[in-house]
MDAnalysis code that builds the backbone (N, CA, C; Angstrom):
import MDAnalysis as mda
import numpy as np

u = mda.Universe.empty(573, n_residues=191, atom_resindex=np.repeat(np.arange(191), 3), trajectory=True)
u.add_TopologyAttr("name", ["N", "CA", "C"] * 191)
u.add_TopologyAttr("resid", np.arange(1, 192))
u.add_TopologyAttr("resname", ["MET", "LEU", "SER", "GLN", "PRO", "VAL", "LEU", "GLU", "THR", "ALA", "ARG", "LEU", "ARG", "LEU", "CYS", "PRO", "PHE", "ALA", "PRO", "THR", "ASP", "ALA", "THR", "GLN", "ILE", "ARG", "VAL", "LEU", "ALA", "GLY", "GLU", "ARG", "ARG", "ILE", "ALA", "ASP", "MET", "THR", "LEU", "ASN", "ILE", "PRO", "HIS", "PRO", "TYR", "PRO", "ALA", "GLY", "VAL", "ALA", "GLU", "GLU", "TRP", "ILE", "ASP", "ASN", "HIS", "SER", "ARG", "ALA", "LEU", "GLU", "THR", "SER", "GLN", "ALA", "ILE", "HIS", "TYR", "ALA", "VAL", "ILE", "ARG", "LYS", "LYS", "ASP", "GLY", "VAL", "LEU", "VAL", "GLY", "ALA", "VAL", "ALA", "LEU", "LEU", "ASN", "ILE", "ASP", "ARG", "ALA", "ALA", "ALA", "ARG", "ALA", "GLU", "ILE", "GLY", "TYR", "TRP", "ILE", "GLY", "MET", "PRO", "LEU", "TRP", "ASN", "ARG", "GLY", "PHE", "ALA", "THR", "LYS", "ALA", "ALA", "THR", "SER", "LEU", "VAL", "ALA", "PHE", "GLY", "PHE", "GLU", "HIS", "LEU", "GLN", "LEU", "HIS", "ARG", "VAL", "HIS", "ALA", "HIS", "CYS", "PHE", "PRO", "ARG", "SER", "LYS", "ALA", "SER", "GLY", "ARG", "VAL", "LEU", "SER", "LYS", "LEU", "GLU", "MET", "ARG", "THR", "GLU", "GLY", "CYS", "LEU", "ARG", "GLU", "HIS", "VAL", "SER", "ASN", "GLY", "GLY", "GLU", "HIS", "GLU", "ASP", "MET", "LEU", "GLN", "TYR", "GLY", "ILE", "LEU", "ARG", "THR", "ASP", "ARG", "ARG", "MET", "ARG", "GLY", "VAL", "GLN", "TRP", "GLU", "GLU", "GLY", "ARG"])
u.atoms.positions = np.array([
    [0.832, -1.188, 0.000],
    [0.000, 0.000, 0.000],
    [0.876, 1.252, 0.000],
    [0.443, 2.264, -0.751],
    [1.156, 3.530, -0.802],
    [0.815, 4.382, 0.417],
    [1.757, 5.204, 0.835],
    [1.446, 6.213, 1.840],
    [1.185, 7.522, 1.100],
    [0.417, 8.402, 1.707],
    [0.084, 9.664, 1.065],
    [0.401, 10.834, 1.980],
    [1.654, 11.235, 1.987],
    [2.001, 12.405, 2.795],
    [1.488, 13.680, 2.131],
    [1.341, 14.720, 2.924],
    [1.002, 16.042, 2.410],
    [2.257, 16.610, 1.757],
    [2.094, 17.227, 0.586],
    [3.204, 17.862, -0.126],
    [3.010, 19.367, -0.065],
    [4.103, 20.102, 0.098],
    [4.036, 21.558, 0.237],
    [4.916, 22.244, -0.788],
    [4.426, 23.345, -1.346],
    [5.248, 24.282, -2.100],
    [5.074, 25.632, -1.418],
    [5.686, 26.657, -1.945],
    [5.550, 27.980, -1.333],
    [4.093, 28.442, -1.317],
    [3.329, 28.135, -2.373],
    [1.951, 28.630, -2.464],
    [0.885, 27.557, -2.369],
    [1.287, 26.282, -2.446],
    [0.303, 25.207, -2.530],
    [0.507, 24.145, -1.463],
    [-0.592, 23.495, -1.148],
    [-0.593, 22.323, -0.264],
    [-1.318, 21.226, -1.030],
    [-0.651, 20.098, -1.199],
    [-1.249, 18.939, -1.868],
    [-1.593, 17.925, -0.797],
    [-2.871, 17.584, -0.713],
    [-3.345, 16.693, 0.344],
    [-4.482, 15.834, -0.207],
    [-4.846, 14.771, 0.522],
    [-5.965, 13.947, 0.058],
    [-7.249, 14.772, -0.027],
    [-8.107, 14.408, -0.956],
    [-9.418, 15.052, -1.055],
    [-10.269, 14.670, 0.146],
    [-11.110, 15.587, 0.577],
    [-12.099, 15.347, 1.629],
    [-13.469, 15.286, 0.967],
    [-14.427, 14.565, 1.556],
    [-15.778, 14.531, 0.990],
    [-16.380, 15.924, 0.791],
    [-16.003, 16.864, 1.629],
    [-16.525, 18.227, 1.506],
    [-16.005, 18.965, 0.269],
    [-15.008, 18.410, -0.420],
    [-14.476, 19.026, -1.633],
    [-15.371, 18.781, -2.847],
    [-16.342, 17.882, -2.722],
    [-17.151, 17.473, -3.881],
    [-17.864, 18.644, -4.554],
    [-18.428, 19.546, -3.779],
    [-19.150, 20.681, -4.365],
    [-18.224, 21.535, -5.216],
    [-17.034, 21.839, -4.703],
    [-16.093, 22.668, -5.455],
    [-15.546, 21.914, -6.669],
    [-15.372, 20.610, -6.562],
    [-14.945, 19.816, -7.719],
    [-15.979, 19.942, -8.827],
    [-17.267, 19.801, -8.479],
    [-18.326, 19.931, -9.489],
    [-18.275, 21.290, -10.181],
    [-18.024, 22.337, -9.427],
    [-17.964, 23.684, -9.997],
    [-16.757, 23.810, -10.930],
    [-15.581, 23.430, -10.444],
    [-14.351, 23.616, -11.229],
    [-14.251, 22.645, -12.405],
    [-14.442, 21.369, -12.140],
    [-14.300, 20.361, -13.199],
    [-15.510, 20.335, -14.127],
    [-16.609, 20.954, -13.701],
    [-17.816, 20.959, -14.509],
    [-17.782, 21.888, -15.703],
    [-16.762, 22.701, -15.814],
    [-16.625, 23.601, -16.962],
    [-16.377, 22.794, -18.245],
    [-17.054, 23.160, -19.307],
    [-16.903, 22.452, -20.585],
    [-15.443, 22.393, -21.045],
    [-14.697, 23.473, -20.880],
    [-13.302, 23.493, -21.354],
    [-12.413, 22.528, -20.576],
    [-12.743, 22.269, -19.314],
    [-11.985, 21.271, -18.541],
    [-12.264, 19.887, -19.121],
    [-13.527, 19.559, -19.290],
    [-13.903, 18.253, -19.847],
    [-13.333, 18.070, -21.253],
    [-13.297, 19.134, -22.034],
    [-12.827, 19.051, -23.416],
    [-11.339, 18.713, -23.505],
    [-10.580, 19.056, -22.471],
    [-9.136, 18.811, -22.502],
    [-8.737, 17.534, -21.769],
    [-9.728, 16.795, -21.256],
    [-9.451, 15.550, -20.547],
    [-10.277, 14.419, -21.144],
    [-9.937, 13.209, -20.788],
    [-10.684, 12.050, -21.282],
    [-11.681, 11.513, -20.271],
    [-11.496, 11.822, -18.993],
    [-12.298, 11.174, -17.962],
    [-13.228, 12.088, -17.186],
    [-13.297, 13.353, -17.555],
    [-14.191, 14.275, -16.859],
    [-15.396, 14.525, -17.755],
    [-16.597, 14.184, -17.265],
    [-17.796, 14.343, -18.094],
    [-18.310, 15.785, -18.113],
    [-19.038, 16.098, -19.180],
    [-19.765, 17.367, -19.241],
    [-21.103, 17.109, -19.920],
    [-22.194, 17.518, -19.322],
    [-22.267, 18.156, -18.007],
    [-21.851, 17.198, -16.894],
    [-21.443, 17.775, -15.778],
    [-20.910, 17.001, -14.654],
    [-22.080, 16.506, -13.798],
    [-22.371, 15.206, -13.819],
    [-23.553, 14.692, -13.105],
    [-23.405, 14.734, -11.583],
    [-24.532, 14.857, -10.916],
    [-24.564, 14.803, -9.454],
    [-24.044, 13.444, -8.993],
    [-23.289, 13.430, -7.918],
    [-22.793, 12.195, -7.329],
    [-21.454, 11.721, -7.881],
    [-21.032, 12.232, -9.027],
    [-19.780, 11.771, -9.642],
    [-18.569, 12.193, -8.812],
    [-18.559, 13.417, -8.310],
    [-17.427, 13.886, -7.500],
    [-17.301, 13.074, -6.225],
    [-18.421, 12.785, -5.574],
    [-18.400, 11.993, -4.339],
    [-17.863, 10.579, -4.615],
    [-18.314, 9.980, -5.694],
    [-17.845, 8.631, -6.057],
    [-16.360, 8.644, -6.391],
    [-15.920, 9.674, -7.110],
    [-14.506, 9.804, -7.479],
    [-13.640, 9.910, -6.225],
    [-14.037, 10.757, -5.285],
    [-13.286, 10.902, -4.033],
    [-13.263, 9.575, -3.276],
    [-14.398, 8.915, -3.208],
    [-14.499, 7.639, -2.496],
    [-13.569, 6.579, -3.092],
    [-13.380, 6.602, -4.401],
    [-12.510, 5.621, -5.067],
    [-11.025, 5.851, -4.807],
    [-10.647, 7.037, -4.356],
    [-9.231, 7.332, -4.120],
    [-8.608, 6.405, -3.086],
    [-9.330, 6.104, -2.013],
    [-8.757, 5.259, -0.962],
    [-8.508, 3.845, -1.482],
    [-9.395, 3.326, -2.318],
    [-9.172, 1.989, -2.898],
    [-7.965, 1.983, -3.832],
    [-7.834, 3.034, -4.635],
    [-6.688, 3.129, -5.550],
    [-5.380, 3.214, -4.768],
    [-5.410, 3.921, -3.646],
    [-4.219, 4.042, -2.800],
    [-3.895, 2.707, -2.135],
    [-4.914, 2.026, -1.606],
    [-4.715, 0.737, -0.936],
    [-4.139, -0.324, -1.877],
    [-4.513, -0.265, -3.145],
    [-4.022, -1.246, -4.125],
    [-2.786, -0.746, -4.863],
    [-2.273, 0.406, -4.464],
    [-1.076, 1.016, -5.057],
    [-1.224, 1.296, -6.541],
    [-2.454, 1.559, -6.995],
    [-2.696, 1.855, -8.409],
    [-2.583, 3.336, -8.727],
    [-2.930, 4.186, -7.756],
    [-2.938, 5.627, -8.006],
    [-2.877, 6.377, -6.681],
    [-2.443, 7.629, -6.779],
    [-2.429, 8.519, -5.635],
    [-2.926, 9.881, -6.117],
    [-4.050, 10.324, -5.548],
    [-4.709, 11.563, -5.965],
    [-4.525, 12.646, -4.903],
    [-4.271, 13.851, -5.358],
    [-4.105, 14.985, -4.454],
    [-5.028, 16.138, -4.833],
    [-5.618, 16.741, -3.820],
    [-6.284, 18.028, -3.975],
    [-5.195, 19.084, -3.986],
    [-5.301, 20.032, -4.891],
    [-4.352, 21.143, -4.960],
    [-5.026, 22.330, -4.278],
    [-4.487, 22.717, -3.129],
    [-5.080, 23.747, -2.277],
    [-4.167, 24.974, -2.247],
    [-4.749, 26.138, -2.487],
    [-3.983, 27.382, -2.358],
    [-3.804, 27.668, -0.878],
    [-2.564, 27.811, -0.433],
    [-2.261, 27.977, 0.995],
    [-2.850, 29.239, 1.606],
    [-2.797, 30.342, 0.874],
    [-3.173, 31.623, 1.493],
    [-4.618, 31.676, 1.954],
    [-5.505, 30.893, 1.310],
    [-6.914, 30.952, 1.697],
    [-7.596, 29.590, 1.770],
    [-6.840, 28.512, 1.550],
    [-7.403, 27.173, 1.648],
    [-8.354, 26.792, 0.538],
    [-8.322, 27.511, -0.583],
    [-9.226, 27.254, -1.697],
    [-8.704, 26.105, -2.563],
    [-9.603, 25.185, -2.914],
    [-9.284, 24.106, -3.835],
    [-9.140, 24.699, -5.233],
    [-7.989, 24.466, -5.873],
    [-7.775, 25.002, -7.225],
    [-7.785, 23.913, -8.280],
    [-7.619, 22.638, -7.896],
    [-7.608, 21.566, -8.884],
    [-7.166, 20.246, -8.292],
    [-6.653, 19.395, -9.174],
    [-6.238, 18.044, -8.782],
    [-4.980, 17.660, -9.538],
    [-4.199, 16.789, -8.919],
    [-3.021, 16.206, -9.547],
    [-2.913, 14.770, -9.040],
    [-2.479, 13.862, -9.910],
    [-2.439, 12.452, -9.514],
    [-1.339, 11.704, -10.248],
    [-0.827, 10.687, -9.577],
    [-0.027, 9.663, -10.245],
    [-0.976, 8.497, -10.479],
    [-1.110, 8.098, -11.722],
    [-2.069, 7.084, -12.144],
    [-1.345, 5.894, -12.751],
    [-2.046, 4.780, -12.834],
    [-1.481, 3.577, -13.476],
    [-0.082, 3.279, -12.945],
    [0.057, 3.350, -11.628],
    [1.361, 3.109, -11.006],
    [1.736, 1.646, -11.179],
    [2.925, 1.436, -11.685],
    [3.461, 0.088, -11.873],
    [4.750, 0.015, -11.061],
    [4.651, -0.519, -9.844],
    [5.814, -0.553, -8.945],
    [6.911, -1.457, -9.495],
    [6.546, -2.567, -10.160],
    [7.558, -3.476, -10.708],
    [8.377, -2.801, -11.801],
    [7.721, -2.022, -12.646],
    [8.420, -1.311, -13.720],
    [8.896, 0.075, -13.275],
    [8.517, 0.477, -12.067],
    [8.912, 1.768, -11.487],
    [8.494, 2.936, -12.383],
    [7.197, 2.912, -12.780],
    [6.703, 4.000, -13.617],
    [5.261, 4.348, -13.246],
    [4.868, 5.561, -13.642],
    [3.502, 6.035, -13.414],
    [3.198, 7.127, -14.424],
    [1.920, 7.398, -14.566],
    [1.446, 8.485, -15.424],
    [0.995, 9.631, -14.529],
    [1.277, 10.857, -14.923],
    [0.787, 12.006, -14.174],
    [-0.385, 12.631, -14.921],
    [-1.389, 13.021, -14.147],
    [-2.538, 13.725, -14.694],
    [-2.889, 14.875, -13.772],
    [-3.510, 15.908, -14.307],
    [-3.857, 17.075, -13.511],
    [-4.926, 17.881, -14.208],
    [-5.626, 18.695, -13.438],
    [-6.497, 19.738, -13.962],
    [-6.551, 20.856, -12.931],
    [-6.708, 22.060, -13.435],
    [-6.849, 23.251, -12.600],
    [-8.116, 23.962, -13.066],
    [-8.912, 24.457, -12.125],
    [-10.137, 25.173, -12.471],
    [-9.850, 26.396, -13.331],
    [-10.696, 26.631, -14.332],
    [-10.486, 27.726, -15.286],
    [-10.235, 29.094, -14.648],
    [-10.961, 29.483, -13.601],
    [-10.695, 30.814, -13.033],
    [-9.280, 30.950, -12.468],
    [-8.582, 29.835, -12.336],
    [-7.260, 29.832, -11.711],
    [-6.148, 29.478, -12.697],
    [-6.455, 29.494, -13.978],
    [-5.451, 29.204, -15.008],
    [-4.412, 30.323, -15.080],
    [-3.257, 29.978, -15.626],
    [-2.170, 30.927, -15.904],
    [-1.581, 31.558, -14.642],
    [-1.573, 30.786, -13.567],
    [-0.959, 31.262, -12.318],
    [0.155, 30.332, -11.837],
    [0.495, 29.342, -12.647],
    [1.580, 28.433, -12.302],
    [1.191, 27.289, -11.387],
    [-0.110, 27.160, -11.062],
    [-0.524, 26.117, -10.124],
    [-0.298, 24.714, -10.683],
    [-0.624, 24.484, -11.944],
    [-0.444, 23.149, -12.532],
    [1.029, 22.765, -12.548],
    [1.883, 23.694, -12.939],
    [3.320, 23.407, -13.004],
    [3.879, 23.083, -11.623],
    [3.537, 23.904, -10.623],
    [4.066, 23.674, -9.271],
    [3.545, 22.368, -8.682],
    [2.251, 22.109, -8.840],
    [1.678, 20.876, -8.293],
    [2.281, 19.652, -8.983],
    [2.388, 19.688, -10.295],
    [2.937, 18.554, -11.034],
    [4.414, 18.344, -10.712],
    [5.168, 19.431, -10.596],
    [6.584, 19.321, -10.230],
    [6.736, 18.637, -8.879],
    [5.917, 19.029, -7.910],
    [5.976, 18.424, -6.579],
    [5.658, 16.937, -6.626],
    [4.648, 16.579, -7.411],
    [4.251, 15.175, -7.456],
    [5.260, 14.316, -8.209],
    [5.854, 14.851, -9.262],
    [6.900, 14.102, -9.963],
    [8.095, 13.891, -9.038],
    [8.502, 14.932, -8.317],
    [9.613, 14.800, -7.362],
    [9.275, 13.765, -6.299],
    [8.049, 13.795, -5.787],
    [7.601, 12.808, -4.810],
    [7.690, 11.395, -5.396],
    [7.253, 11.240, -6.628],
    [7.316, 9.929, -7.279],
    [8.736, 9.413, -7.397],
    [9.660, 10.278, -7.773],
    [11.058, 9.863, -7.904],
    [11.703, 9.601, -6.545],
    [11.488, 10.503, -5.601],
    [12.184, 10.418, -4.314],
    [11.536, 9.440, -3.336],
    [10.221, 9.464, -3.227],
    [9.530, 8.671, -2.214],
    [9.089, 7.301, -2.744],
    [8.573, 7.279, -3.970],
    [8.094, 6.014, -4.541],
    [9.169, 5.282, -5.334],
    [10.316, 5.928, -5.495],
    [11.437, 5.347, -6.222],
    [11.073, 4.992, -7.665],
    [10.254, 5.841, -8.284],
    [9.924, 5.639, -9.690],
    [11.148, 5.924, -10.545],
    [11.213, 5.264, -11.676],
    [12.267, 5.504, -12.658],
    [11.766, 6.413, -13.772],
    [10.460, 6.330, -14.060],
    [9.883, 7.062, -15.183],
    [8.491, 7.578, -14.830],
    [8.215, 8.804, -15.255],
    [6.867, 9.369, -15.172],
    [6.526, 9.841, -16.582],
    [5.325, 9.500, -17.025],
    [4.901, 9.906, -18.362],
    [3.546, 10.597, -18.300],
    [3.217, 11.267, -19.397],
    [1.950, 11.987, -19.496],
    [1.557, 12.062, -20.962],
    [0.304, 12.394, -21.179],
    [-0.148, 12.623, -22.542],
    [-1.107, 13.810, -22.544],
    [-1.202, 14.456, -23.696],
    [-2.163, 15.550, -23.850],
    [-2.509, 15.694, -25.320],
    [-3.635, 16.347, -25.572],
    [-4.021, 16.645, -26.946],
    [-3.082, 17.695, -27.519],
    [-2.725, 17.598, -28.785],
    [-1.894, 18.650, -29.390],
    [-2.529, 20.040, -29.276],
    [-3.852, 20.113, -29.250],
    [-4.546, 21.403, -29.149],
    [-4.498, 21.980, -27.734],
    [-4.060, 21.180, -26.762],
    [-3.957, 21.659, -25.384],
    [-2.577, 22.266, -25.163],
    [-2.410, 23.465, -25.687],
    [-1.100, 24.144, -25.626],
    [-0.656, 24.378, -24.182],
    [-1.586, 24.738, -23.295],
    [-1.231, 25.015, -21.895],
    [-0.690, 23.757, -21.219],
    [-1.320, 22.623, -21.456],
    [-0.841, 21.380, -20.853],
    [0.523, 21.014, -21.410],
    [0.722, 21.206, -22.687],
    [2.039, 20.959, -23.284],
    [3.116, 21.824, -22.657],
    [2.766, 23.090, -22.354],
    [3.738, 23.978, -21.695],
    [4.063, 23.490, -20.287],
    [3.049, 23.022, -19.552],
    [3.291, 22.489, -18.212],
    [4.258, 21.315, -18.294],
    [4.003, 20.394, -19.193],
    [4.862, 19.209, -19.313],
    [6.274, 19.589, -19.738],
    [6.407, 20.585, -20.597],
    [7.741, 21.063, -20.986],
    [8.461, 21.707, -19.804],
    [7.728, 22.456, -18.970],
    [8.340, 23.071, -17.787],
    [8.788, 22.020, -16.781],
    [8.162, 20.845, -16.824],
    [8.589, 19.733, -15.969],
    [9.845, 19.070, -16.521],
    [10.308, 19.580, -17.653],
    [11.449, 19.022, -18.378],
    [11.148, 17.640, -18.941],
    [9.865, 17.375, -19.184],
    [9.490, 16.143, -19.866],
    [9.833, 16.295, -21.343],
    [10.219, 15.199, -21.943],
    [10.530, 15.188, -23.373],
    [9.316, 14.723, -24.164],
    [9.098, 15.358, -25.297],
    [8.064, 14.870, -26.204],
    [8.590, 13.591, -26.826],
    [7.859, 12.504, -26.651],
    [8.327, 11.204, -27.123],
    [7.625, 10.742, -28.390],
    [6.580, 11.442, -28.769],
    [5.920, 11.082, -30.008],
    [4.465, 11.468, -30.022],
    [3.845, 11.193, -31.137],
    [2.438, 11.470, -31.334],
    [1.727, 10.160, -31.643],
    [0.732, 9.838, -30.842],
    [-0.092, 8.652, -31.078],
    [-1.249, 9.115, -31.956],
    [-1.186, 8.784, -33.229],
    [-2.144, 9.304, -34.195],
    [-3.536, 8.729, -33.988],
    [-4.517, 9.636, -33.905],
    [-5.928, 9.280, -33.731],
    [-6.099, 8.172, -32.692],
    [-5.451, 8.363, -31.571],
    [-5.345, 7.361, -30.511],
    [-6.592, 7.234, -29.651],
    [-7.335, 8.327, -29.508],
    [-8.517, 8.307, -28.639],
    [-9.732, 8.814, -29.396],
    [-10.882, 8.373, -28.937],
    [-12.141, 8.897, -29.442],
    [-12.685, 9.845, -28.386],
    [-12.844, 11.091, -28.749],
    [-13.285, 12.133, -27.821],
    [-14.476, 12.842, -28.450],
    [-15.645, 12.626, -27.879],
    [-16.845, 13.235, -28.431],
    [-17.157, 12.741, -29.827],
    [-16.833, 11.498, -30.104],
    [-17.115, 10.923, -31.411],
    [-16.053, 11.196, -32.463],
    [-15.056, 11.982, -32.134],
    [-13.964, 12.299, -33.062],
    [-12.678, 11.605, -32.601],
    [-11.928, 11.072, -33.551],
    [-10.623, 10.493, -33.211],
    [-9.591, 11.611, -33.161],
    [-8.812, 11.598, -32.084],
    [-7.819, 12.651, -31.897],
    [-6.452, 12.075, -31.591],
    [-5.446, 12.823, -32.001],
    [-4.063, 12.486, -31.687],
    [-3.797, 12.754, -30.210],
    [-2.815, 12.053, -29.669],
    [-2.321, 12.319, -28.316],
    [-0.804, 12.455, -28.382],
    [-0.279, 13.484, -27.749],
    [1.160, 13.640, -27.616],
    [1.611, 12.907, -26.368],
    [2.703, 12.185, -26.468],
    [3.257, 11.426, -25.350],
    [4.501, 12.140, -24.845],
    [4.581, 12.331, -23.541],
    [5.727, 12.967, -22.888],
    [6.281, 12.011, -21.833],
    [7.553, 12.157, -21.497],
    [8.132, 11.349, -20.437],
    [9.357, 11.992, -19.831],
    [9.631, 11.613, -18.596],
    [10.841, 12.036, -17.897],
    [11.344, 10.857, -17.079],
    [12.648, 10.689, -17.068],
    [13.292, 9.653, -16.259],
    [13.910, 10.294, -15.026],
    [14.033, 9.508, -14.001],
    [14.669, 10.002, -12.775],
    [16.047, 10.584, -13.083],
    [16.756, 9.996, -14.016],
    [18.111, 10.441, -14.355],
    [18.133, 11.691, -15.231],
    [16.965, 12.130, -15.731],
    [16.925, 13.319, -16.583],
    [17.163, 14.598, -15.802],
    [16.776, 14.616, -14.542],
    [16.973, 15.820, -13.727],
    [16.828, 15.489, -12.261],
    [17.305, 16.367, -11.443],
    [17.162, 16.242, -9.994],
    [16.202, 17.329, -9.533],
    [15.055, 16.928, -9.037],
    [14.085, 17.895, -8.535],
    [14.381, 18.148, -7.067],
    [14.570, 19.394, -6.727],
    [14.946, 19.747, -5.368],
    [13.927, 20.708, -4.754],
    [14.025, 20.878, -3.466],
    [13.236, 21.884, -2.780],
    [11.779, 21.485, -2.512],
    [11.451, 20.209, -2.618],
    [10.091, 19.769, -2.351],
    [10.079, 19.056, -1.013],
    [9.150, 19.444, -0.165],
    [9.039, 18.814, 1.157],
    [7.700, 18.115, 1.275],
    [7.692, 17.038, 2.030],
    [6.413, 16.418, 2.336],
    [6.365, 16.070, 3.809],
    [5.134, 16.001, 4.326],
    [4.939, 15.659, 5.736],
    [3.764, 14.713, 5.825],
    [3.717, 13.915, 6.845],
    [2.622, 12.968, 7.023],
    [1.372, 13.695, 7.504],
    [0.223, 13.219, 7.070],
    [-1.060, 13.760, 7.531],
    [-1.541, 14.942, 6.718],
    [-2.750, 15.408, 7.009],
    [-3.334, 16.521, 6.256],
    [-3.075, 17.846, 6.887],
])
């Protein structure tokens, strides 16, 4: 089983989601543009989906399949989004990173800082060798986040997914533990 310590940056606190976060998740993730840039967020966002998603986090953690974090702005305790290591494969020492930030909070560096912290945690605490991600070529902001993480573009999976009935390309990114040393990230146990 994975442990889930709280991760801290200068402006953010990454911690497990609480059931009380469901209302804000519905508001932030319920935006059409959020759903349009992801594969697993529905639009419109149905009632009960956020609660079920939060409830599933503990099972994913217990089976070491995934670790999900709420991204909280420290200055006021506001939920700004989510970041997760998904499809964790401990034998191969790899995982996929995924994230979303609510639209009103875009272009403030939250996705980059949260993702940087989680990648560092994966390398240092989980002893991962590789972290990978994918995004639509049209998602320029997500591509910039992955580039700021010093992830390398590894290729384009042509018409790899069906999104809203249309086949779309996916860009594949990756970083190895040996590609860089992430420093200055602290974590502590508990919320």
